[in-house]
C-alpha positions, -999 to 999 in steps of 0.1 A, spaced: 387 -493 -165 384 -463 -188 391 -429 -172 385 -395 -188 408 -365 -182 397 -329 -188 413 -295 -195 449 -291 -183 451 -327 -171 452 -339 -207 487 -324 -212 499 -352 -188 480 -380 -205 483 -369 -241 447 -379 -247 412 -377 -233 408 -413 -221 432 -437 -205 426 -474 -197 436 -487 -162 438 -523 -153 421 -525 -119 399 -552 -105 362 -547 -96 361 -534 -61 393 -513 -63 386 -480 -46 387 -445 -59 419 -440 -39 435 -470 -56 426 -456 -90 440 -422 -79 472 -440 -69 473 -458 -103 469 -425 -121 498 -410 -102 519 -440 -107 515 -437 -145 515 -399 -146 536 -387 -116 539 -351 -128 501 -348 -123 506 -351 -85 512 -313 -81 479 -306 -98 459 -331 -78 474 -333 -43 483 -309 -17 516 -310 2 502 -336 26 492 -359 -3 455 -352 0 433 -344 -30 429 -307 -34 393 -296 -28 391 -279 -61 400 -311 -80 370 -333 -89 369 -370 -95 334 -379 -107 321 -414 -104 290 -418 -125 285 -381 -123 289 -377 -86 320 -360 -70 339 -388 -51 346 -369 -19 308 -365 -14 300 -402 -19 291 -422 12 326 -438 13 344 -409 -4 377 -421 -18 372 -455 -3 342 -460 -27 346 -493 -46 345 -491 -84 334 -515 -111 346 -517 -148 312 -501 -158 316 -470 -137 321 -437 -156 352 -419 -142 361 -383 -149 390 -363 -135 386 -325 -136 412 -299 -125 402 -266 -111 385 -246 -138 379 -208 -137 369 -181 -161 342 -157 -167 
C-alpha cells in the first residue's frame, strides 16, 4: 500500500511516498501502527500523550478524513486506496 506524507512529516520518511505491506482489509489503525513501527519518531507529531491521533492531524483515505468515516480508524483499507498523512498546517 502506497502512503503519501506531507509537509513536516517528510523529514521522518525522507521522501513523499512510502510503501507498506499490509493485506486488504487491514484497518486505518493498523496502517497507523505500521507507520509508527517504521518511523517511531513520528509518534510525537501524530499522537497525544494517551496514544490517540491528534485532532489536528489528518489521515485522508480517498480524500476523506479517516476520523469522519463511518468506521473511523477501524475502516478497512484496500491496496487501491489513496492514503495521505497531513500534519497540522498553519499560516497566513
